[in-house]
All heavy atoms as a GROMACS GRO file, in nm:
protein
  570
    1MET      N    1   1.142   5.418  -3.230
    1MET     CA    2   1.175   5.504  -3.119
    1MET      C    3   1.068   5.497  -3.008
    1MET      O    4   1.094   5.517  -2.894
    1MET     CB    5   1.191   5.645  -3.169
    1MET     CG    6   1.251   5.736  -3.068
    1MET     SD    7   1.418   5.679  -3.031
    1MET     CE    8   1.491   5.825  -2.970
    2HIS      N    9   0.945   5.469  -3.051
    2HIS     CA   10   0.838   5.460  -2.952
    2HIS      C   11   0.852   5.343  -2.858
    2HIS      O   12   0.803   5.344  -2.747
    2HIS     CB   13   0.703   5.454  -3.022
    2HIS     CG   14   0.666   5.583  -3.090
    2HIS    ND1   15   0.632   5.696  -3.020
    2HIS    CD2   16   0.659   5.615  -3.220
    2HIS    CE1   17   0.604   5.792  -3.104
    2HIS    NE2   18   0.619   5.748  -3.226
    3GLU      N   19   0.921   5.237  -2.904
    3GLU     CA   20   0.938   5.119  -2.818
    3GLU      C   21   1.018   5.152  -2.694
    3GLU      O   22   0.987   5.106  -2.587
    3GLU     CB   23   1.008   5.008  -2.897
    3GLU     CG   24   0.927   4.947  -3.010
    3GLU     CD   25   0.941   5.027  -3.138
    3GLU    OE1   26   1.036   5.102  -3.153
    3GLU    OE2   27   0.852   5.015  -3.222
    4LYS      N   28   1.121   5.238  -2.710
    4LYS     CA   29   1.200   5.276  -2.593
    4LYS      C   30   1.116   5.359  -2.496
    4LYS      O   31   1.125   5.343  -2.376
    4LYS     CB   32   1.323   5.358  -2.638
    4LYS     CG   33   1.425   5.277  -2.710
    4LYS     CD   34   1.543   5.364  -2.748
    4LYS     CE   35   1.647   5.284  -2.827
    4LYS     NZ   36   1.761   5.367  -2.866
    5SER      N   37   1.036   5.446  -2.548
    5SER     CA   38   0.952   5.530  -2.463
    5SER      C   39   0.846   5.446  -2.393
    5SER      O   40   0.816   5.469  -2.276
    5SER     CB   41   0.885   5.640  -2.544
    5SER     OG   42   0.980   5.721  -2.604
    6LEU      N   43   0.790   5.351  -2.464
    6LEU     CA   44   0.691   5.266  -2.402
    6LEU      C   45   0.751   5.177  -2.293
    6LEU      O   46   0.686   5.153  -2.192
    6LEU     CB   47   0.623   5.178  -2.508
    6LEU     CG   48   0.527   5.254  -2.601
    6LEU    CD1   49   0.474   5.159  -2.707
    6LEU    CD2   50   0.415   5.320  -2.524
    7LYS      N   51   0.873   5.135  -2.313
    7LYS     CA   52   0.940   5.057  -2.208
    7LYS      C   53   0.965   5.141  -2.086
    7LYS      O   54   0.947   5.098  -1.972
    7LYS     CB   55   1.073   5.001  -2.261
    7LYS     CG   56   1.060   4.884  -2.353
    7LYS     CD   57   1.195   4.833  -2.396
    7LYS     CE   58   1.183   4.721  -2.496
    7LYS     NZ   59   1.314   4.669  -2.539
    8ALA      N   60   1.000   5.268  -2.105
    8ALA     CA   61   1.021   5.357  -1.994
    8ALA      C   62   0.890   5.384  -1.919
    8ALA      O   63   0.886   5.390  -1.796
    8ALA     CB   64   1.082   5.488  -2.041
    9ILE      N   65   0.782   5.398  -1.994
    9ILE     CA   66   0.651   5.421  -1.932
    9ILE      C   67   0.607   5.298  -1.856
    9ILE      O   68   0.558   5.308  -1.741
    9ILE     CB   69   0.548   5.463  -2.037
    9ILE    CG1   70   0.581   5.604  -2.086
    9ILE    CG2   71   0.407   5.456  -1.982
    9ILE    CD1   72   0.495   5.651  -2.198
   10LYS      N   73   0.622   5.180  -1.914
   10LYS     CA   74   0.586   5.055  -1.843
   10LYS      C   75   0.670   5.036  -1.717
   10LYS      O   76   0.619   5.000  -1.613
   10LYS     CB   77   0.604   4.935  -1.934
   10LYS     CG   78   0.500   4.923  -2.042
   10LYS     CD   79   0.526   4.801  -2.127
   10LYS     CE   80   0.430   4.792  -2.244
   10LYS     NZ   81   0.457   4.677  -2.330
   11GLY      N   82   0.799   5.067  -1.729
   11GLY     CA   83   0.887   5.055  -1.612
   11GLY      C   84   0.850   5.152  -1.502
   11GLY      O   85   0.854   5.116  -1.385
   12SER      N   86   0.817   5.273  -1.539
   12SER     CA   87   0.780   5.371  -1.437
   12SER      C   88   0.646   5.338  -1.372
   12SER      O   89   0.628   5.362  -1.252
   12SER     CB   90   0.780   5.511  -1.494
   12SER     OG   91   0.688   5.522  -1.597
   13ILE      N   92   0.552   5.284  -1.449
   13ILE     CA   93   0.425   5.244  -1.389
   13ILE      C   94   0.446   5.128  -1.293
   13ILE      O   95   0.387   5.125  -1.184
   13ILE     CB   96   0.324   5.207  -1.500
   13ILE    CG1   97   0.281   5.336  -1.571
   13ILE    CG2   98   0.201   5.138  -1.444
   13ILE    CD1   99   0.194   5.313  -1.692
   14CYS      N  100   0.532   5.034  -1.328
   14CYS     CA  101   0.565   4.926  -1.237
   14CYS      C  102   0.637   4.980  -1.113
   14CYS      O  103   0.612   4.932  -1.000
   14CYS     CB  104   0.655   4.822  -1.304
   14CYS     SG  105   0.574   4.726  -1.430
   15GLY      N  106   0.719   5.083  -1.130
   15GLY     CA  107   0.788   5.145  -1.015
   15GLY      C  108   0.688   5.214  -0.923
   15GLY      O  109   0.702   5.207  -0.800
   16VAL      N  110   0.586   5.278  -0.978
   16VAL     CA  111   0.483   5.341  -0.897
   16VAL      C  112   0.408   5.234  -0.816
   16VAL      O  113   0.382   5.252  -0.697
   16VAL     CB  114   0.386   5.424  -0.985
   16VAL    CG1  115   0.263   5.466  -0.904
   16VAL    CG2  116   0.456   5.545  -1.040
   17CYS      N  117   0.372   5.125  -0.882
   17CYS     CA  118   0.303   5.015  -0.812
   17CYS      C  119   0.390   4.957  -0.702
   17CYS      O  120   0.340   4.934  -0.589
   17CYS     CB  121   0.261   4.907  -0.912
   17CYS     SG  122   0.136   4.960  -1.030
   18LEU      N  123   0.515   4.935  -0.731
   18LEU     CA  124   0.607   4.883  -0.630
   18LEU      C  125   0.623   4.981  -0.514
   18LEU      O  126   0.622   4.938  -0.398
   18LEU     CB  127   0.742   4.853  -0.693
   18LEU     CG  128   0.849   4.796  -0.601
   18LEU    CD1  129   0.811   4.657  -0.556
   18LEU    CD2  130   0.984   4.794  -0.671
   19GLY      N  131   0.634   5.108  -0.544
   19GLY     CA  132   0.645   5.209  -0.439
   19GLY      C  133   0.524   5.214  -0.350
   19GLY      O  134   0.534   5.228  -0.227
   20VAL      N  135   0.406   5.203  -0.410
   20VAL     CA  136   0.283   5.204  -0.334
   20VAL      C  137   0.276   5.079  -0.243
   20VAL      O  138   0.237   5.089  -0.127
   20VAL     CB  139   0.160   5.215  -0.426
   20VAL    CG1  140   0.031   5.185  -0.352
   20VAL    CG2  141   0.154   5.352  -0.490
   21LEU      N  142   0.318   4.964  -0.297
   21LEU     CA  143   0.317   4.841  -0.217
   21LEU      C  144   0.416   4.853  -0.099
   21LEU      O  145   0.384   4.813   0.013
   21LEU     CB  146   0.353   4.721  -0.302
   21LEU     CG  147   0.245   4.676  -0.399
   21LEU    CD1  148   0.297   4.563  -0.490
   21LEU    CD2  149   0.123   4.629  -0.323
   22ILE      N  150   0.535   4.908  -0.125
   22ILE     CA  151   0.631   4.928  -0.017
   22ILE      C  152   0.576   5.026   0.086
   22ILE      O  153   0.590   5.006   0.207
   22ILE     CB  154   0.766   4.979  -0.073
   22ILE    CG1  155   0.834   4.870  -0.155
   22ILE    CG2  156   0.858   5.024   0.039
   22ILE    CD1  157   0.957   4.918  -0.229
   23PHE      N  158   0.510   5.131   0.040
   23PHE     CA  159   0.454   5.231   0.128
   23PHE      C  160   0.347   5.171   0.218
   23PHE      O  161   0.342   5.195   0.339
   23PHE     CB  162   0.399   5.346   0.047
   23PHE     CG  163   0.341   5.458   0.131
   23PHE    CD1  164   0.425   5.543   0.200
   23PHE    CD2  165   0.204   5.479   0.136
   23PHE    CE1  166   0.373   5.644   0.278
   23PHE    CE2  167   0.153   5.581   0.213
   23PHE     CZ  168   0.237   5.663   0.284
   24ILE      N  169   0.259   5.090   0.161
   24ILE     CA  170   0.152   5.028   0.240
   24ILE      C  171   0.210   4.924   0.337
   24ILE      O  172   0.169   4.919   0.455
   24ILE     CB  173   0.046   4.962   0.146
   24ILE    CG1  174  -0.031   5.073   0.073
   24ILE    CG2  175  -0.048   4.874   0.221
   24ILE    CD1  176  -0.121   5.024  -0.036
   25ALA      N  177   0.304   4.844   0.290
   25ALA     CA  178   0.366   4.744   0.377
   25ALA      C  179   0.447   4.809   0.488
   25ALA      O  180   0.467   4.750   0.595
   25ALA     CB  181   0.452   4.650   0.295
   26SER      N  182   0.497   4.929   0.464
   26SER     CA  183   0.579   4.996   0.563
   26SER      C  184   0.502   5.031   0.690
   26SER      O  185   0.563   5.043   0.797
   26SER     CB  186   0.640   5.123   0.506
   26SER     OG  187   0.542   5.221   0.486
   27PHE      N  188   0.373   5.046   0.681
   27PHE     CA  189   0.297   5.074   0.801
   27PHE      C  190   0.301   4.958   0.898
   27PHE      O  191   0.304   4.975   1.021
   27PHE     CB  192   0.152   5.112   0.766
   27PHE     CG  193   0.139   5.246   0.701
   27PHE    CD1  194   0.093   5.255   0.573
   27PHE    CD2  195   0.176   5.360   0.771
   27PHE    CE1  196   0.082   5.380   0.511
   27PHE    CE2  197   0.168   5.484   0.710
   27PHE     CZ  198   0.120   5.494   0.583
   28PHE      N  199   0.300   4.837   0.846
   28PHE     CA  200   0.310   4.719   0.933
   28PHE      C  201   0.450   4.703   0.989
   28PHE      O  202   0.468   4.670   1.106
   28PHE     CB  203   0.268   4.592   0.855
   28PHE     CG  204   0.128   4.599   0.804
   28PHE    CD1  205   0.105   4.609   0.667
   28PHE    CD2  206   0.021   4.598   0.890
   28PHE    CE1  207  -0.023   4.617   0.617
   28PHE    CE2  208  -0.109   4.607   0.842
   28PHE     CZ  209  -0.131   4.614   0.705
   29VAL      N  210   0.550   4.732   0.909
   29VAL     CA  211   0.690   4.722   0.953
   29VAL      C  212   0.722   4.833   1.050
   29VAL      O  213   0.790   4.811   1.150
   29VAL     CB  214   0.784   4.728   0.831
   29VAL    CG1  215   0.930   4.729   0.875
   29VAL    CG2  216   0.761   4.607   0.738
   30SER      N  217   0.673   4.951   1.026
   30SER     CA  218   0.701   5.065   1.114
   30SER      C  219   0.639   5.046   1.250
   30SER      O  220   0.694   5.087   1.352
   30SER     CB  221   0.648   5.195   1.053
   30SER     OG  222   0.716   5.226   0.935
   31ALA      N  223   0.521   4.982   1.253
   31ALA     CA  224   0.458   4.956   1.382
   31ALA      C  225   0.538   4.856   1.463
   31ALA      O  226   0.544   4.864   1.586
   31ALA     CB  227   0.316   4.903   1.361
   32ALA      N  228   0.606   4.762   1.395
   32ALA     CA  229   0.685   4.660   1.468
   32ALA      C  230   0.819   4.716   1.514
   32ALA      O  231   0.861   4.690   1.625
   32ALA     CB  232   0.705   4.541   1.377
   33SER      N  233   0.886   4.797   1.429
   33SER     CA  234   1.019   4.841   1.463
   33SER      C  235   1.026   4.988   1.507
   33SER      O  236   1.123   5.027   1.567
   33SER     CB  237   1.115   4.820   1.342
   33SER     OG  238   1.075   4.906   1.237
   34GLY      N  239   0.926   5.067   1.477
   34GLY     CA  240   0.925   5.206   1.517
   34GLY      C  241   0.999   5.300   1.425
   34GLY      O  242   1.007   5.418   1.452
   35GLY      N  243   1.055   5.251   1.316
   35GLY     CA  244   1.126   5.338   1.222
   35GLY      C  245   1.044   5.373   1.101
   35GLY      O  246   0.939   5.311   1.075
   36TYR      N  247   1.087   5.475   1.030
   36TYR     CA  248   1.014   5.518   0.911
   36TYR      C  249   1.099   5.502   0.784
   36TYR      O  250   1.074   5.571   0.686
   36TYR     CB  251   0.970   5.663   0.927
   36TYR     CG  252   0.867   5.678   1.036
   36TYR    CD1  253   0.903   5.731   1.158
   36TYR    CD2  254   0.736   5.637   1.016
   36TYR    CE1  255   0.810   5.744   1.261
   36TYR    CE2  256   0.642   5.651   1.115
   36TYR     CZ  257   0.681   5.704   1.239
   36TYR     OH  258   0.587   5.716   1.337
   37PHE      N  259   1.198   5.416   0.789
   37PHE     CA  260   1.285   5.397   0.673
   37PHE      C  261   1.207   5.344   0.551
   37PHE      O  262   1.222   5.396   0.439
   37PHE     CB  263   1.400   5.301   0.706
   37PHE     CG  264   1.485   5.266   0.591
   37PHE    CD1  265   1.575   5.358   0.539
   37PHE    CD2  266   1.476   5.142   0.530
   37PHE    CE1  267   1.654   5.329   0.428
   37PHE    CE2  268   1.554   5.108   0.421
   37PHE     CZ  269   1.644   5.202   0.372
   38TYR      N  270   1.124   5.244   0.572
   38TYR     CA  271   1.051   5.185   0.460
   38TYR      C  272   0.943   5.279   0.408
   38TYR      O  273   0.914   5.278   0.287
   38TYR     CB  274   0.991   5.052   0.500
   38TYR     CG  275   1.096   4.948   0.527
   38TYR    CD1  276   1.119   4.901   0.655
   38TYR    CD2  277   1.175   4.900   0.425
   38TYR    CE1  278   1.216   4.806   0.681
   38TYR    CE2  279   1.275   4.806   0.449
   38TYR     CZ  280   1.294   4.760   0.578
   38TYR     OH  281   1.392   4.668   0.603
   39THR      N  282   0.887   5.361   0.491
   39THR     CA  283   0.789   5.461   0.444
   39THR      C  284   0.859   5.560   0.353
   39THR      O  285   0.806   5.594   0.245
   39THR     CB  286   0.728   5.535   0.564
   39THR    OG1  287   0.669   5.440   0.653
   39THR    CG2  288   0.622   5.631   0.519
   40ALA      N  289   0.974   5.607   0.393
   40ALA     CA  290   1.048   5.703   0.311
   40ALA      C  291   1.094   5.636   0.181
   40ALA      O  292   1.094   5.702   0.075
   40ALA     CB  293   1.168   5.758   0.388
   41THR      N  294   1.133   5.512   0.188
   41THR     CA  295   1.173   5.442   0.068
   41THR      C  296   1.058   5.427  -0.030
   41THR      O  297   1.074   5.448  -0.152
   41THR     CB  298   1.228   5.301   0.104
   41THR    OG1  299   1.336   5.315   0.195
   41THR    CG2  300   1.274   5.225  -0.020
   42GLY      N  301   0.940   5.393   0.018
   42GLY     CA  302   0.824   5.381  -0.069
   42GLY      C  303   0.786   5.511  -0.133
   42GLY      O  304   0.757   5.515  -0.254
   43VAL      N  305   0.788   5.620  -0.057
   43VAL     CA  306   0.757   5.750  -0.112
   43VAL      C  307   0.863   5.790  -0.215
   43VAL      O  308   0.830   5.845  -0.320
   43VAL     CB  309   0.744   5.856   0.002
   43VAL    CG1  310   0.734   5.998  -0.056
   43VAL    CG2  311   0.625   5.826   0.088
   44GLY      N  312   0.988   5.761  -0.186
   44GLY     CA  313   1.095   5.796  -0.278
   44GLY      C  314   1.083   5.721  -0.409
   44GLY      O  315   1.106   5.780  -0.518
   45VAL      N  316   1.047   5.595  -0.405
   45VAL     CA  317   1.030   5.516  -0.526
   45VAL      C  318   0.914   5.571  -0.609
   45VAL      O  319   0.922   5.581  -0.732
   45VAL     CB  320   1.011   5.365  -0.494
   45VAL    CG1  321   0.964   5.287  -0.613
   45VAL    CG2  322   1.137   5.308  -0.437
   46VAL      N  323   0.804   5.606  -0.544
   46VAL     CA  324   0.688   5.660  -0.616
   46VAL      C  325   0.724   5.794  -0.682
   46VAL      O  326   0.694   5.812  -0.801
   46VAL     CB  327   0.569   5.678  -0.518
   46VAL    CG1  328   0.459   5.759  -0.583
   46VAL    CG2  329   0.516   5.544  -0.475
   47ILE      N  330   0.790   5.881  -0.611
   47ILE     CA  331   0.828   6.012  -0.668
   47ILE      C  332   0.923   5.996  -0.785
   47ILE      O  333   0.908   6.059  -0.887
   47ILE     CB  334   0.886   6.103  -0.558
   47ILE    CG1  335   0.774   6.143  -0.459
   47ILE    CG2  336   0.952   6.227  -0.618
   47ILE    CD1  337   0.824   6.217  -0.339
   48ALA      N  338   1.025   5.910  -0.770
   48ALA     CA  339   1.120   5.890  -0.878
   48ALA      C  340   1.051   5.830  -1.000
   48ALA      O  341   1.080   5.869  -1.115
   48ALA     CB  342   1.235   5.799  -0.831
   49SER      N  343   0.960   5.737  -0.978
   49SER     CA  344   0.890   5.677  -1.092
   49SER      C  345   0.797   5.776  -1.160
   49SER      O  346   0.786   5.776  -1.284
   49SER     CB  347   0.809   5.555  -1.042
   49SER     OG  348   0.895   5.458  -0.991
   50LEU      N  349   0.733   5.861  -1.083
   50LEU     CA  350   0.648   5.963  -1.143
   50LEU      C  351   0.726   6.063  -1.224
   50LEU      O  352   0.684   6.107  -1.332
   50LEU     CB  353   0.565   6.034  -1.036
   50LEU     CG  354   0.450   5.951  -0.977
   50LEU    CD1  355   0.385   6.028  -0.864
   50LEU    CD2  356   0.347   5.915  -1.082
   51ILE      N  357   0.844   6.101  -1.175
   51ILE     CA  358   0.929   6.193  -1.252
   51ILE      C  359   0.972   6.127  -1.383
   51ILE      O  360   0.972   6.192  -1.488
   51ILE     CB  361   1.051   6.234  -1.167
   51ILE    CG1  362   1.006   6.328  -1.055
   51ILE    CG2  363   1.158   6.301  -1.255
   51ILE    CD1  364   1.113   6.362  -0.956
   52THR      N  365   1.008   6.000  -1.377
   52THR     CA  366   1.045   5.927  -1.500
   52THR      C  367   0.928   5.918  -1.596
   52THR      O  368   0.944   5.935  -1.716
   52THR     CB  369   1.095   5.786  -1.464
   52THR    OG1  370   1.202   5.795  -1.369
   52THR    CG2  371   1.143   5.710  -1.587
   53LEU      N  372   0.809   5.895  -1.543
   53LEU     CA  373   0.689   5.885  -1.627
   53LEU      C  374   0.661   6.018  -1.695
   53LEU      O  375   0.634   6.024  -1.816
   53LEU     CB  376   0.570   5.844  -1.541
   53LEU     CG  377   0.435   5.834  -1.611
   53LEU    CD1  378   0.438   5.720  -1.714
   53LEU    CD2  379   0.324   5.813  -1.512
   54ILE      N  380   0.668   6.126  -1.622
   54ILE     CA  381   0.641   6.260  -1.677
   54ILE      C  382   0.746   6.294  -1.783
   54ILE      O  383   0.714   6.347  -1.890
   54ILE     CB  384   0.634   6.365  -1.566
   54ILE    CG1  385   0.511   6.341  -1.481
   54ILE    CG2  386   0.636   6.506  -1.622
   54ILE    CD1  387   0.510   6.421  -1.354
   55PHE      N  388   0.874   6.265  -1.754
   55PHE     CA  389   0.979   6.293  -1.851
   55PHE      C  390   0.960   6.211  -1.977
   55PHE      O  391   0.973   6.264  -2.089
   55PHE     CB  392   1.114   6.261  -1.786
   55PHE     CG  393   1.231   6.295  -1.873
   55PHE    CD1  394   1.263   6.426  -1.898
   55PHE    CD2  395   1.307   6.195  -1.931
   55PHE    CE1  396   1.372   6.459  -1.979
   55PHE    CE2  397   1.414   6.225  -2.010
   55PHE     CZ  398   1.447   6.356  -2.035
   56SER      N  399   0.926   6.083  -1.965
   56SER     CA  400   0.906   5.998  -2.082
   56SER      C  401   0.785   6.047  -2.167
   56SER      O  402   0.795   6.050  -2.290
   56SER     CB  403   0.879   5.853  -2.042
   56SER     OG  404   0.988   5.804  -1.973
   57MET      N  405   0.679   6.087  -2.101
   57MET     CA  406   0.564   6.135  -2.175
   57MET      C  407   0.594   6.266  -2.244
   57MET      O  408   0.545   6.290  -2.356
   57MET     CB  409   0.443   6.149  -2.081
   57MET     CG  410   0.394   6.015  -2.032
   57MET     SD  411   0.259   6.026  -1.918
   57MET     CE  412   0.128   6.072  -2.027
   58SER      N  413   0.673   6.355  -2.183
   58SER     CA  414   0.706   6.479  -2.249
   58SER      C  415   0.797   6.456  -2.368
   58SER      O  416   0.784   6.522  -2.471
   58SER     CB  417   0.771   6.578  -2.150
   58SER     OG  418   0.894   6.527  -2.109
   59ILE      N  419   0.888   6.359  -2.359
   59ILE     CA  420   0.974   6.325  -2.474
   59ILE      C  421   0.889   6.271  -2.589
   59ILE      O  422   0.910   6.308  -2.704
   59ILE     CB  423   1.081   6.222  -2.432
   59ILE    CG1  424   1.173   6.281  -2.330
   59ILE    CG2  425   1.152   6.164  -2.552
   59ILE    CD1  426   1.308   6.324  -2.380
   60MET      N  427   0.793   6.183  -2.558
   60MET     CA  428   0.705   6.131  -2.661
   60MET      C  429   0.624   6.242  -2.728
   60MET      O  430   0.606   6.244  -2.851
   60MET     CB  431   0.610   6.024  -2.603
   60MET     CG  432   0.676   5.893  -2.575
   60MET     SD  433   0.564   5.770  -2.508
   60MET     CE  434   0.439   5.761  -2.632
   61LEU      N  435   0.575   6.337  -2.647
   61LEU     CA  436   0.500   6.448  -2.703
   61LEU      C  437   0.588   6.533  -2.794
   61LEU      O  438   0.544   6.574  -2.905
   61LEU     CB  439   0.444   6.533  -2.590
   61LEU     CG  440   0.361   6.654  -2.633
   61LEU    CD1  441   0.233   6.608  -2.701
   61LEU    CD2  442   0.330   6.741  -2.513
   62MET      N  443   0.709   6.559  -2.752
   62MET     CA  444   0.801   6.638  -2.838
   62MET      C  445   0.832   6.566  -2.967
   62MET      O  446   0.841   6.631  -3.073
   62MET     CB  447   0.930   6.667  -2.762
   62MET     CG  448   0.916   6.774  -2.655
   62MET     SD  449   1.071   6.824  -2.582
   62MET     CE  450   1.101   6.690  -2.470
   63GLU      N  451   0.850   6.434  -2.961
   63GLU     CA  452   0.875   6.360  -3.086
   63GLU      C  453   0.757   6.368  -3.182
   63GLU      O  454   0.777   6.382  -3.301
   63GLU     CB  455   0.905   6.214  -3.051
   63GLU     CG  456   1.041   6.191  -2.992
   63GLU     CD  457   1.065   6.046  -2.956
   63GLU    OE1  458   0.970   5.965  -2.964
   63GLU    OE2  459   1.178   6.011  -2.921
   64GLU      N  460   0.635   6.355  -3.129
   64GLU     CA  461   0.519   6.360  -3.214
   64GLU      C  462   0.504   6.498  -3.278
   64GLU      O  463   0.470   6.510  -3.396
   64GLU     CB  464   0.395   6.322  -3.136
   64GLU     CG  465   0.393   6.176  -3.101
   64GLU     CD  466   0.254   6.122  -3.084
   64GLU    OE1  467   0.159   6.187  -3.130
   64GLU    OE2  468   0.243   6.013  -3.027
   65VAL      N  469   0.522   6.603  -3.200
   65VAL     CA  470   0.510   6.738  -3.254
   65VAL      C  471   0.617   6.761  -3.360
   65VAL      O  472   0.588   6.819  -3.465
   65VAL     CB  473   0.519   6.842  -3.141
   65VAL    CG1  474   0.535   6.982  -3.193
   65VAL    CG2  475   0.398   6.832  -3.051
   66THR      N  476   0.738   6.718  -3.334
   66THR     CA  477   0.847   6.738  -3.430
   66THR      C  478   0.821   6.660  -3.559
   66THR      O  479   0.843   6.713  -3.667
   66THR     CB  480   0.980   6.691  -3.370
   66THR    OG1  481   0.997   6.754  -3.243
   66THR    CG2  482   1.095   6.730  -3.457
   67SER      N  483   0.772   6.537  -3.547
   67SER     CA  484   0.746   6.459  -3.668
   67SER      C  485   0.631   6.520  -3.747
   67SER      O  486   0.634   6.520  -3.871
   67SER     CB  487   0.717   6.314  -3.632
   67SER     OG  488   0.594   6.303  -3.564
   68LYS      N  489   0.530   6.576  -3.682
   68LYS     CA  490   0.419   6.641  -3.754
   68LYS      C  491   0.469   6.765  -3.824
   68LYS      O  492   0.426   6.794  -3.936
   68LYS     CB  493   0.305   6.671  -3.658
   68LYS     CG  494   0.228   6.553  -3.616
   68LYS     CD  495   0.114   6.590  -3.526
   68LYS     CE  496   0.038   6.466  -3.478
   68LYS     NZ  497  -0.071   6.499  -3.386
   69GLU      N  498   0.555   6.841  -3.758
   69GLU     CA  499   0.608   6.962  -3.822
   69GLU      C  500   0.696   6.924  -3.940
   69GLU      O  501   0.691   6.993  -4.042
   69GLU     CB  502   0.690   7.044  -3.721
   69GLU     CG  503   0.607   7.116  -3.619
   69GLU     CD  504   0.692   7.192  -3.520
   69GLU    OE1  505   0.815   7.190  -3.529
   69GLU    OE2  506   0.632   7.256  -3.432
   70ASN      N  507   0.775   6.821  -3.930
   70ASN     CA  508   0.860   6.781  -4.041
   70ASN      C  509   0.776   6.734  -4.158
   70ASN      O  510   0.805   6.764  -4.274
   70ASN     CB  511   0.955   6.666  -3.998
   70ASN     CG  512   1.066   6.718  -3.910
   70ASN    OD1  513   1.094   6.838  -3.907
   70ASN    ND2  514   1.126   6.631  -3.836
   71LYS      N  515   0.666   6.660  -4.133
   71LYS     CA  516   0.578   6.614  -4.240
   71LYS      C  517   0.509   6.731  -4.311
   71LYS      O  518   0.494   6.732  -4.432
   71LYS     CB  519   0.477   6.515  -4.188
   71LYS     CG  520   0.534   6.380  -4.152
   71LYS     CD  521   0.429   6.287  -4.098
   71LYS     CE  522   0.491   6.155  -4.056
   71LYS     NZ  523   0.393   6.064  -4.000
   72SER      N  524   0.469   6.830  -4.230
   72SER     CA  525   0.401   6.946  -4.293
   72SER      C  526   0.500   7.030  -4.371
   72SER      O  527   0.463   7.087  -4.475
   72SER     CB  528   0.332   7.030  -4.186
   72SER     OG  529   0.427   7.089  -4.099
   73ASN      N  530   0.626   7.038  -4.328
   73ASN     CA  531   0.728   7.113  -4.401
   73ASN      C  532   0.761   7.042  -4.534
   73ASN      O  533   0.783   7.107  -4.634
   73ASN     CB  534   0.856   7.131  -4.319
   73ASN     CG  535   0.836   7.233  -4.209
   73ASN    OD1  536   0.747   7.312  -4.214
   73ASN    ND2  537   0.920   7.222  -4.108
   74ILE      N  538   0.764   6.912  -4.534
   74ILE     CA  539   0.795   6.836  -4.653
   74ILE      C  540   0.679   6.852  -4.754
   74ILE      O  541   0.705   6.867  -4.874
   74ILE     CB  542   0.819   6.686  -4.620
   74ILE    CG1  543   0.952   6.675  -4.543
   74ILE    CG2  544   0.824   6.604  -4.747
   74ILE    CD1  545   0.976   6.535  -4.488
   75ARG      N  546   0.556   6.851  -4.706
   75ARG     CA  547   0.442   6.864  -4.799
   75ARG      C  548   0.435   7.003  -4.861
   75ARG      O  549   0.393   7.019  -4.972
   75ARG     CB  550   0.313   6.834  -4.724
   75ARG     CG  551   0.297   6.690  -4.691
   75ARG     CD  552   0.168   6.662  -4.619
   75ARG     NE  553   0.162   6.525  -4.571
   75ARG     CZ  554   0.080   6.480  -4.483
   75ARG    NH1  555  -0.007   6.562  -4.427
   75ARG    NH2  556   0.082   6.354  -4.446
   76SER      N  557   0.475   7.104  -4.786
   76SER     CA  558   0.469   7.242  -4.836
   76SER      C  559   0.578   7.269  -4.939
   76SER      O  560   0.564   7.362  -5.019
   76SER     CB  561   0.478   7.342  -4.722
   76SER     OG  562   0.604   7.335  -4.661
   77LEU      N  563   0.686   7.192  -4.939
   77LEU     CA  564   0.793   7.210  -5.036
   77LEU      C  565   0.748   7.152  -5.167
   77LEU      O  566   0.756   7.187  -5.273
   77LEU     CB  567   0.922   7.147  -4.991
   77LEU     CG  568   0.987   7.206  -4.867
   77LEU    CD1  569   1.110   7.121  -4.832
   77LEU    CD2  570   1.028   7.347  -4.891
   0.00000   0.00000   0.00000
């Protein structure tokens, strides 16, 4: 089960990097065309990736806590 979570974390980290690159590159594009579409796109990608990262990490934490509780319940029986 951890493999799926790790894939989500790796994907979200790559999304954050991609969003930051789009955001930085958007300053050059915005200066040429005068629009802020690429800036908003970069910020949106970063925010969406961070939400995915936080969600994945919370799921992993819940799995670990649940598995520890299950192991302690089995030992006490």
